[in-house]
C-alpha positions in Angstrom: -20.2 -42.5 166.7 -21.6 -39.8 168.9 -19.5 -37.2 167.0 -20.7 -38.4 163.7 -24.2 -38.3 164.9 -23.9 -34.7 165.9 -22.5 -33.9 162.5 -25.2 -35.8 160.7 -27.9 -34.1 162.8 -26.5 -30.7 161.9 -25.2 -31.3 158.4 -27.0 -28.5 156.7 -26.8 -30.0 153.3 -23.8 -32.4 153.8 -24.2 -35.9 152.3 -23.1 -39.1 154.0 -20.0 -39.5 151.8 -18.7 -36.2 152.9 -19.1 -37.2 156.6 -17.2 -40.4 156.1 -14.3 -38.9 154.1 -12.4 -37.7 157.2 -11.6 -34.3 158.6 -10.5 -32.8 155.3 -13.5 -34.0 153.5 -15.8 -32.5 156.2 -14.1 -29.1 155.9 -14.3 -29.1 152.1 -17.9 -30.1 152.1 -18.8 -27.6 154.7 -17.2 -24.9 152.6 -19.1 -26.1 149.6 -22.3 -26.0 151.6 -21.7 -22.5 152.8 -21.0 -21.3 149.3 -24.2 -22.9 148.1 -26.1 -21.3 150.9 -24.5 -17.9 150.1 -25.5 -18.3 146.4 -29.1 -19.2 147.4 -29.2 -16.2 149.7 -27.9 -14.0 147.0 -30.6 -15.2 144.6 -33.2 -14.6 147.1 -31.8 -11.1 147.8 -31.7 -10.2 144.1 -35.3 -11.1 143.7 -36.3 -8.8 146.6 -36.2 -5.0 146.9 -33.1 -3.0 145.9 -31.8 -3.3 149.4 -33.1 -4.7 152.6 -32.3 -4.1 156.3 -30.5 -7.0 158.0 -30.1 -7.9 161.6 -26.6 -9.0 161.0 -24.6 -7.5 158.1 -21.7 -9.3 156.6 -18.3 -8.6 158.1 -16.3 -5.7 156.7 -14.2 -6.5 153.7 -10.9 -7.6 155.2 -8.9 -10.4 153.7 -6.4 -9.1 151.1 -8.0 -5.7 151.1 -5.6 -2.6 151.4 -8.3 0.1 151.5 -7.8 1.0 155.2 -4.1 1.0 154.8 -4.4 3.4 151.8 -6.7 5.6 153.9 -4.3 5.5 156.8 -1.4 6.5 154.4 -3.5 9.3 153.1 -4.0 10.7 156.6 -0.3 10.4 157.2 0.8 12.0 153.9 -1.8 14.8 153.4 -0.8 16.9 156.5 2.9 15.9 156.4 3.9 16.8 152.9 4.2 20.3 151.5 5.5 22.3 148.6 9.0 23.7 149.2 8.4 26.6 146.9 5.6 29.0 145.9 4.9 27.4 142.5 1.9 25.5 143.9 -0.5 26.3 146.7 -0.1 24.0 149.7 -3.7 22.8 149.8 -3.5 22.0 146.1 -0.9 19.4 146.8 -2.8 18.1 149.8 -6.0 17.8 147.6 -4.0 15.9 145.0 -2.8 13.5 147.7 -6.3 13.0 149.0 -7.9 12.6 145.6 -5.3 10.0 144.3 -5.6 8.1 147.6 -9.4 8.0 147.6 -9.8 7.1 143.9 -6.9 4.7 144.1 -8.4 3.0 147.1 -11.8 2.8 145.3 -10.2 1.2 142.2 -8.3 -1.4 144.3 -11.4 -2.1 146.4 -13.7 -2.7 143.4 -11.0 -4.7 141.6 -10.7 -7.0 144.5 -14.5 -7.4 144.7 -15.0 -8.0 141.0 -16.4 -11.5 141.6 -18.3 -10.5 144.8 -22.0 -11.5 145.2 -22.4 -10.7 148.9 -24.1 -7.4 149.6 -22.0 -4.3 150.4 -22.9 -1.9 153.2 -25.0 1.2 152.8 -25.7 3.7 155.5 -28.2 6.6 155.7 -25.4 9.0 156.4 -24.3 8.5 152.8 -27.3 10.5 151.6 -26.0 13.7 153.2 -22.8 14.3 151.1 -24.5 12.9 148.0 -27.3 15.4 148.3 -24.8 18.2 148.4 -22.9 16.7 145.5 -26.1 16.6 143.3 -27.1 20.1 144.4 -23.7 21.3 143.3 -24.0 19.6 139.9 -27.4 21.3 139.5 -26.2 24.7 140.6 -23.6 24.6 137.8 -26.5 25.3 135.4 -27.9 28.4 137.1 -25.1 29.7 139.3 -21.3 29.7 139.1 -20.3 26.8 136.8 -16.7 26.4 137.8 -17.2 26.8 141.6 -20.2 24.5 141.5 -18.0 21.9 139.7 -15.3 22.2 142.3 -17.9 21.6 145.1 -19.3 18.6 143.3 -15.9 17.0 143.0 -15.2 17.8 146.7 -18.4 16.1 147.9 -17.8 13.1 145.5 -14.3 12.5 147.1 -15.9 12.9 150.5 -18.7 10.4 149.7 -16.2 7.9 148.3 -14.0 8.1 151.4 -17.0 7.7 153.6 -18.4 4.7 151.7 -15.1 2.9 151.5 -14.7 3.4 155.3 -18.2 2.1 156.0 -17.3 -1.1 154.1 -13.7 -1.7 155.3 -13.3 -0.2 158.8 -13.5 -3.1 161.2 -12.7 -2.6 164.8 -9.3 -4.2 164.3 -8.4 -2.5 161.1 -9.5 0.9 162.4 -6.2 0.8 164.4 -4.3 1.3 161.2 -6.3 4.5 160.5 -5.9 5.8 164.0 -2.1 5.3 163.7 -2.1 7.1 160.3 -4.0 10.1 161.7 -1.7 10.3 164.8 1.6 10.1 163.0 0.4 12.5 160.3 -0.3 15.0 163.1 3.1 14.3 164.7 5.1 15.0 161.4 3.2 18.2 160.6 3.7 19.3 164.3 7.4 18.7 163.9 7.5 21.2 161.1 5.6 23.7 163.3 8.0 23.2 166.2 11.0 23.7 163.9 9.5 26.9 162.4 8.7 28.3 165.9 12.0 27.6 167.6 14.5 27.8 164.7 12.8 29.7 161.8 12.7 26.6 159.6 11.9 28.0 156.1 11.8 24.9 153.9 8.0 25.4 153.4 6.7 28.8 152.4 4.4 30.3 155.0 2.0 33.1 155.6 1.5 33.7 159.3 4.1 31.7 161.2 4.3 28.9 162.2 2.1 27.1 159.7 3.8 23.7 159.2 2.9 22.6 155.6 -0.4 24.4 155.6 0.7 28.0 154.6 -1.5 29.4 157.4 -1.1 28.6 161.1 -4.9 28.4 161.5 -5.2 25.6 159.0 -2.6 23.5 160.8 -4.2 24.2 164.2 -7.7 23.3 163.0 -6.4 19.9 161.7 -4.2 19.0 164.6 -6.7 19.6 167.3 -9.1 17.2 165.6 -6.4 14.5 166.0 -6.1 14.8 169.7 -8.8 12.2 170.6 -7.1 9.6 168.4 -3.7 10.3 170.0 -5.3 10.0 173.5 -6.9 6.7 172.4 -3.5 5.3 171.4 -2.0 6.4 174.7 -4.8 4.8 176.7 -4.4 1.6 174.7 -0.6 1.4 175.0 0.7 -1.7 176.8 4.5 -1.5 177.1 6.5 1.2 178.8 8.2 2.1 175.6 4.9 2.6 173.8 3.5 4.6 176.7 6.5 6.9 176.7 6.3 7.4 172.9 2.6 8.1 172.9 2.8 10.5 176.0 5.6 12.4 174.4 4.0 12.8 171.0 0.7 13.8 172.6 2.5 16.6 174.5 4.5 17.5 171.4 1.3 18.0 169.4 -0.3 20.0 172.2 2.6 22.4 172.3 2.6 22.7 168.5 -1.0 23.8 168.6 -0.2 26.3 171.4 2.6 27.8 169.2 0.0 28.9 166.6 -2.2 30.9 169.1 -5.2 30.0 166.9 -8.1 30.8 169.2 -10.8 28.6 167.6 -8.5 25.5 167.8 -7.4 26.4 171.3 -11.1 26.7 172.4 -11.7 23.2 170.9 -8.6 21.9 172.9 -9.9 23.3 176.2 -13.2 21.6 175.4 -11.5 18.3 174.7 -9.6 18.6 178.0 -13.0 18.1 179.7 -14.4 15.4 177.4 -11.4 13.1 177.0 -10.9 12.5 180.7 -14.7 11.9 180.9 -14.5 9.3 178.1 -11.5 7.6 179.9 -13.5 7.5 183.1 -16.7 6.2 181.7 -15.1 3.5 179.6 -12.0 2.8 181.7 -12.6 -1.0 181.6 -12.3 -1.0 177.9 -8.9 0.8 177.9 -5.5 -0.8 178.7 -4.5 2.0 181.1 -6.7 0.4 183.8 -4.3 -2.5 183.8 -1.2 -0.4 184.0 0.8 -0.7 187.2 1.7 2.4 189.2 5.0 2.8 187.4 3.4 3.0 184.0 0.8 5.5 185.2 3.5 7.7 186.7 5.5 7.3 183.4 2.5 8.4 181.2 1.6 11.4 183.3 5.2 12.4 183.9 6.3 12.3 180.3 3.1 14.1 179.1 3.4 16.9 181.7 7.2 17.2 181.3 6.9 17.6 177.6 4.2 20.2 177.8 5.8 22.2 180.6 9.4 22.1 179.3 8.6 22.9 175.7 5.9 25.4 176.7 8.5 27.7 178.4 11.1 27.7 175.6 11.2 31.0 173.8 10.8 31.3 170.1 13.8 31.9 167.8 11.7 33.0 164.9 11.8 36.8 164.4 8.6 36.7 162.3 6.7 35.0 165.2 8.0 37.6 167.7 7.2 40.5 165.4 3.8 39.1 164.6 2.9 38.8 168.3 4.1 42.3 169.3 0.5 43.5 169.4 -0.1 41.2 172.3 2.8 42.4 174.5 5.6 40.2 175.6 4.6 37.0 173.8 7.6 34.7 173.2 6.8 31.1 174.4 4.1 28.6 173.4 2.3 29.2 176.7 2.3 33.0 176.0 0.8 32.3 172.5 -1.9 30.1 173.9 -3.0 31.9 177.0 -2.6 35.5 175.9 -4.2 34.9 172.5 -7.1 33.1 174.1 -7.5 36.0 176.6 -7.4 38.5 173.8 -10.8 37.5 172.4 -13.1 40.5 172.5 -15.6 42.4 170.4 -12.9 44.9 169.6 -10.6 42.3 168.1 -9.6 43.2 164.6 -9.6 39.6 163.3 -13.1 38.9 164.7 -14.2 42.3 163.5 -13.5 41.2 159.9 -15.4 38.0 160.5 -18.4 39.8 161.9 -18.5 41.9 158.7 -18.4 38.7 156.6 -21.0 37.0 158.8 -23.3 39.9 158.5 -23.1 39.9 154.7 -23.7 36.1 154.8 -26.8 36.7 156.9 -28.1 39.0 154.3 -27.4 36.4 151.7 -29.3 33.7 153.6 -32.2 36.1 154.1 -32.4 36.9 150.4 -32.1 33.3 149.2 -33.3 31.1 152.1 -34.5 28.2 149.9 -32.4 28.1 146.7 -29.1 29.4 148.1 -26.7 31.3 145.8 -25.2 28.1 144.4 -22.6 25.7 145.6 -19.2 27.4 146.1 -20.7 30.7 144.8 -20.4 32.6 148.1 -17.1 34.2 147.1 -18.4 35.3 143.7 -21.8 36.6 145.1 -20.7 38.2 148.4 -20.1 41.7 146.9 -23.8 41.9 146.2 -24.6 41.7 149.9 -21.8 43.8 151.4 -22.4 47.1 153.3 -22.8 50.2 151.1 -19.4 51.6 150.1 -17.5 48.3 150.2 -15.3 47.9 147.1 -13.3 44.7 147.8 -14.4 41.3 148.9 -13.8 41.0 152.7 -12.4 37.5 152.1 -12.9 34.4 149.9 -14.5 32.3 152.6 -17.0 33.1 155.3 -14.8 31.7 158.1 -18.0 29.9 159.3 -18.8 26.7 157.6 -22.4 26.6 158.9 -23.2 30.0 157.5 -21.5 29.3 154.2 -23.4 26.0 153.9 -26.8 27.7 154.5 -25.9 30.6 152.2 -24.8 28.4 149.3 -27.0 25.4 149.5 -30.2 26.9 150.9 -32.9 24.3 151.9 -30.6 21.4 151.1 -28.0 22.9 153.4 -30.5 23.3 156.2 -31.6 19.6 155.8 -27.9 18.5 155.7 -27.1 20.4 158.9 -30.1 19.3 160.8 -29.7 15.6 159.9 -26.0 15.6 160.6 -26.4 17.1 164.0 -29.3 14.7 164.7 -27.2 11.7 163.7 -24.3 12.8 165.9 -26.5 13.4 168.9 -28.3 10.0 168.4 -24.9 8.3 168.0 -23.7 9.8 171.2 -26.8 8.8 173.0 -26.6 5.2 171.7 -23.0 5.0 172.7 -23.8 5.9 176.2 -26.9 3.7 176.5 -25.5 0.6 174.9 -24.1 -1.4 177.9 -24.0 -4.7 176.2 -20.6 -6.4 175.8 -20.6 -5.6 172.1 -21.7 -2.1 172.7 -19.0 -1.5 175.3 -16.3 -3.0 173.0 -17.4 -0.4 170.3 -17.7 2.5 172.7 -14.1 3.8 172.9 -13.7 4.1 169.1 -17.2 5.7 168.8 -16.4 8.1 171.6 -13.1 9.3 170.1 -14.8 9.8 166.7 -17.5 11.9 168.4 -14.9 13.9 170.3 -13.0 14.6 167.1 -16.3 15.7 165.5 -16.9 18.0 168.4 -13.5 19.7 167.9 -14.2 19.8 164.2 -17.5 21.5 164.6 -16.1 24.1 167.0 -13.4 25.2 164.6 -16.0 25.1 161.8 -17.6 28.1 163.4 -14.5 30.3 163.1 -12.7 28.9 160.0 -13.3 26.8 156.9 -12.0 23.3 157.6 -14.6 21.6 155.4 -12.8 23.1 152.4 -9.3 22.0 153.3 -8.1 18.6 152.3 -6.7 17.2 155.6 -9.6 18.4 157.8 -12.2 17.5 155.2 -10.8 13.9 155.3 -11.1 13.9 159.1 -14.7 14.8 158.7 -15.5 11.9 156.3 -13.5 9.3 158.3 -15.0 10.2 161.7 -18.5 9.6 160.1 -17.2 6.4 158.5 -16.0 5.1 161.9 -19.4 5.8 163.4 -21.4 4.3 160.5 -19.2 1.2 160.3 -19.8 0.8 164.1 -23.5 1.1 163.6 -23.4 -1.8 161.1 -21.4 -4.0 163.5 -23.9 -3.2 166.3 -26.9 -3.9 164.0 -28.4 -0.5 164.9 -32.1 -0.3 164.0 -34.1 2.7 162.8 -33.5 5.5 160.3 -29.7 5.3 160.8 -29.5 1.5 160.4 -26.9 0.1 158.0 -28.3 -2.0 155.2 -27.0 -4.4 152.7 -27.0 -3.5 149.0 -27.8 -6.3 146.6 -24.6 -6.8 144.7 -23.4 -8.5 141.5 -20.0 -9.0 140.0 -21.0 -6.7 137.2 -21.5 -3.8 139.6 -17.9 -4.1 140.9 -16.6 -4.4 137.4 -18.5 -1.3 136.2 -17.3 0.6 139.3 -13.7 -0.5 138.8 -13.9 1.0 135.2 -15.5 4.1 136.6 -12.6 4.4 139.1 -10.1 4.1 136.3 -11.8 7.0 134.5 -11.8 9.0 137.8 -8.1 8.2 138.3 -7.3 9.5 134.8 -9.4 12.6 135.4 -7.6 13.1 138.7 -4.3 13.0 137.0 -5.4 15.4 134.3 -6.9 17.9 136.7 -3.9 17.7 139.0 -1.5 18.4 136.1 -3.6 21.3 134.9 -3.8 22.8 138.4 0.0 22.4 138.9 0.6 24.0 135.5 -1.8 26.9 136.1 -0.4 27.8 139.5 3.2 27.5 138.4 2.7 29.8 135.4 0.6 32.4 137.2 2.8 32.5 140.3 5.9 32.7 138.2 4.4 35.7 136.3 3.6 37.4 139.7 7.1 36.8 141.0 8.6 38.3 137.8 6.3 41.3 138.0 7.2 42.0 141.6 10.9 41.7 140.8 10.6 44.3 138.1 8.7 46.6 140.4 11.2 46.2 143.2 14.1 47.2 140.9 12.8 50.8 140.8 13.7 51.0 137.1 10.8 49.4 135.4 11.4 51.1 132.0 15.0 49.8 131.7 15.4 47.8 128.4 17.0 45.0 130.4 13.5 44.0 131.6 12.0 43.7 128.2 12.6 40.0 127.9 11.4 39.4 131.4 8.2 41.3 130.7 7.5 39.3 127.5 8.1 36.0 129.4 5.9 37.3 132.2 3.0 38.1 129.9 3.4 34.7 128.1 3.2 32.8 131.4 0.2 34.9 132.5 -1.6 34.2 129.2 -0.9 30.5 129.3 -2.0 30.2 133.0 -5.2 32.1 132.5 -6.0 30.1 129.3 -5.9 26.9 131.5 -7.9 28.4 134.4 -9.5 31.9 134.5 -10.7 31.5 138.1 -7.5 32.1 140.2 -9.0 35.3 141.8 -6.4 35.4 144.6 -3.3 35.5 142.4 -4.1 36.7 138.9 -4.9 40.3 139.6 -1.5 40.9 141.2 0.0 40.7 137.7 -2.4 43.4 136.4 -1.7 45.6 139.4 2.0 45.7 138.7 1.4 46.3 135.0 -0.8 49.3 135.9 2.0 50.7 138.1 4.3 50.6 135.1 1.8 52.4 132.9 1.1 49.3 130.7 -2.6 49.8 130.9 -3.4 47.7 127.8 -2.0 44.5 129.2 -3.4 45.3 132.7 -6.9 45.6 131.3 -7.0 42.2 129.7 -5.7 40.5 132.8 -8.3 42.3 135.0 -11.0 41.4 132.5 -10.1 37.8 132.7 -10.8 38.0 136.4 -14.1 39.8 136.0 -15.4 36.9 133.8 -15.3 34.7 136.9 -16.0 37.4 139.6 -18.4 39.9 137.9 -19.3 41.9 141.1 -15.9 43.1 142.4 -16.1 46.8 142.3 -12.4 47.5 142.8 -11.4 45.4 139.8 -14.1 46.9 137.5 -13.1 50.5 138.5 -9.5 49.6 137.7 -10.6 48.4 134.2 -12.5 51.7 133.7 -9.4 53.7 134.7 -7.4 51.7 132.3 -9.7 52.4 129.4 -9.7 56.1 130.3 -5.9 56.1 130.2 -5.8 54.6 126.7 -8.6 57.0 125.5 -11.5 54.6 125.3 -14.0 56.7 127.3 -17.0 54.6 126.0 -15.7 51.4 127.6 -14.7 53.4 130.7 -18.2 54.7 131.1 -19.7 51.3 130.6 -17.7 49.9 133.5 -18.5 52.9 135.6 -22.2 52.2 135.1 -21.7 48.7 136.2 -19.8 49.9 139.3 -22.5 52.4 140.2 -25.2 49.7 140.1 -23.2 47.7 142.6 -21.6 50.2 145.0 -22.3 53.8 144.2 -20.8 54.9 147.5 -17.5 53.0 147.1 -14.6 55.5 147.2 -13.1 54.0 144.0 -16.4 54.4 142.2 -16.7 58.0 143.3 -13.2 58.9 142.3 -13.7 57.2 138.9 -16.9 59.2 138.3 -15.1 62.5 139.0 -12.2 61.6 136.8 -14.4 60.5 133.9 -16.6 63.5 134.1 -13.6 65.8 134.1 -12.2 64.1 131.0 -15.6 64.2 129.3 -15.7 68.0 129.4 -17.9 68.3 132.6 -15.3 69.8 134.9 -17.8 72.0 136.7 -20.0 69.1 137.7 -16.9 67.0 138.5 -15.6 69.7 140.9 -19.0 69.9 142.7 -19.0 66.2 143.1 -15.4 66.1 144.4 -16.2 68.8 147.0 -19.3 67.0 148.1 -17.5 63.6 148.4 -14.6 65.2 150.5 -17.1 66.9 152.8 -18.9 63.5 153.3 -15.6 61.9 154.2 -15.8 59.2 151.5 -12.8 59.4 149.2 -9.6 57.7 148.1 -6.2 59.0 146.9 -7.3 59.4 143.3 -10.4 61.4 144.2 -8.3 63.8 146.4 -5.8 64.3 143.6 -8.6 64.9 141.1 -10.1 67.5 143.5 -6.7 69.3 143.7 -6.4 69.4 139.9 -10.0 70.6 139.5 -9.6 73.2 142.2 -6.5 74.7 140.5 -8.1 74.7 137.1 -11.3 76.4 138.4 -9.3 78.7 140.6 -11.1 77.2 143.6 -8.0 77.4 145.8 -9.9 76.5 149.0 -10.9 73.2 147.5 -7.3 72.6 146.3 -6.0 73.4 149.8 -8.6 71.1 151.4 -7.5 68.3 149.0 -3.8 68.8 149.9 -4.5 68.8 153.6 -6.5 65.6 153.4 -3.8 63.9 151.3 -1.0 64.9 153.7 -3.0 63.7 156.7 -4.3 60.4 155.3 -1.3 59.4 153.1 1.8 60.4 155.1 4.1 59.3 152.3 2.8 62.2 150.1 2.9 64.8 152.9 6.1 66.5 151.7 4.8 67.0 148.2 1.5 68.2 149.7 3.3 70.8 151.9 5.3 72.2 148.9 2.1 72.5 146.8 0.4 74.3 149.7 3.2 76.7 150.0 3.0 77.4 146.3 -0.7 78.2 146.6 -0.2 80.5 149.6 2.6 82.3 147.8 1.2 82.6 144.3 -2.6 82.5 144.7 -3.7 83.2 148.3 -0.9 85.7 149.0 -0.7 84.5 152.6 3.0 84.7 153.6 2.4 83.4 157.2 0.8 80.1 156.0 3.3 79.9 153.2 6.2 80.1 155.7 4.6 77.5 157.9 4.3 75.2 154.9 7.9 75.7 153.9 9.1 75.0 157.5 7.0 71.7 157.6 8.4 70.7 154.2 12.0 71.2 155.5 11.3 69.2 158.6 10.0 66.3 156.4 13.0 66.4 154.1 16.0 64.2 154.9 18.9 66.3 156.2 21.1 65.5 153.2 18.5 66.9 150.8 17.6 70.1 152.7 20.1 72.3 151.0 18.7 71.4 147.6 15.2 72.2 148.8 16.3 75.5 150.3 17.5 76.7 146.9 14.0 76.1 145.5 12.3 78.2 148.2 11.7 81.9 147.2 14.4 84.2 148.6 12.0 86.2 150.8 11.4 83.1 152.9 14.9 81.6 153.0 16.2 84.0 155.7 13.2 83.3 157.9 13.5 79.5 157.8 
């Protein structure tokens, strides 16, 4: 009777019949009562503001939901898989994996919630990527349409991953994500180790070893951001076998990073070596390692140190790695790569020197457009406008500093994003340290490793471009999702509080349909990207093969040339914005003298990149070669407006003036430019020709001396021409004899007899 009384006193809507119907009846009626209460609460919520802050948000979506598992698989596959050939860019494949995973997870999530009435979570951090996405959409109108669209899609995928994480990452289910991140890092580290030790060539690479990322810096920037998650798994391991596995894979990943010698990532690693032990010390009671016996502690430390020390002293078996590091002395082991590369950082470093040039140009861009920015993604198209006088090629396609690129492209919106992001991270770190409640301490380890990963991410963001790469961009979104989901569980108050959106089944159903549309668009865009890259890369490979033959005019190449041009046209028709690859086809065509086809390929690039002086000067030369001086002069005028001091522009001006009947003016300009020390190979050749035509033999001699000094491959020809001038025009036998002697010394021994027969008889006996 007492038990029934307690039930009746706390029945919350249960009737007497339900109480007397036994245990099963009590449970069923309780569930019905909870459902009625939930519907009543939902009706009240729908009649209030669009969303309202709550002291205790509903639990993360868990039962039957696969969202976190899909996100974990995404973080496993994106860094692990790569293209085994050059027909697709590596990050294109990774972007496809991420996009399908994010949109697929969104579709599954909304489908499962199609009858949901309980509110879904919203967090203030969501406004940051959405603000960049909407800015990018707007900048498509007034800036670079294609690049703005790419940025809008990137921030949409970022926002989707972030929001899904906020709603599904419970403390328990976060373990799946941490495992996915760790094992993705292990697999891509495996490829790096094989490339370093055994010259594993399954994946095409630029600077070795690059795993599946084509560039070793991209791999290093990703793997260093995973270290806090690996350390977390090690600290939470319970059994000896698990401890051994985690300690070994942690050391394995550390060595893989050292093999790259990437200084930004190494600097982040040294920073983590301070913060990770600090986290372990502060929150030791929340980690399993505090309950290890002495044997397990010795096992963890021993395996980790043995792995690092043993693998760190094994020499590389990759000749490309050894040749690439010759600049740094005897660099053969992972330890050499890490410590000597880190020690090589200086103001005179060539790699940093290029970055300083880009950063200076970006500073000018920010100064010129501090509020509006140049448009989302438009840095690579606009940077020639802000380069130093005389520059004719883009320094690079990215700033190699995400902070500067954000401010240059997004202006005031970028400033707000950066300030709010840093503020949120600092506040999150402070709250993590200050919250000593049982719930706060339970959340602290996961929050701490997310913050540590963000620290590493922000460090490498100052020397690279990890925001724009698929794997590291996902790490960015998921670390924020872990923090925001934790905020919701802790019922954080204030501007960064999580809130509950009023939700109806219709919303989930509409979003599910939207995700279906996005999935179809993802499939279409992926197919188009794959087709474009395959066609253009195939065309480039054909062109390079023809050039390498040394017999480009042989009729056997006619069919290959037709196929090459067909592939180039089809690829460009799909996407005219592959600045990095497409011009290579035109460059080879120009070498063969096929100026007509070279021109249209170059012009397709200029449509997307209208301020690249080198490409426009090439187009002008092409038009001059086919006799269209009006078009050549039109492009020359465009070049002069951009970079009048660029060597290619100066040589182009001299050549066009000489072809327009203004040889005297052209000769004066050529002499002036050579005296100023700003010239290229074409200008020096033009100066020689003009000097001979105008009987200005001193200028012709000066041009030949410069050509022989600055372009050693042409030194033999320059010496023979000098000897001819001294014999026939200057009548200086002493200098002529010296020129003939130098020419003989430069000639291969097997060809010297042939050259001797061409030398005038009066000099042969004296050689």
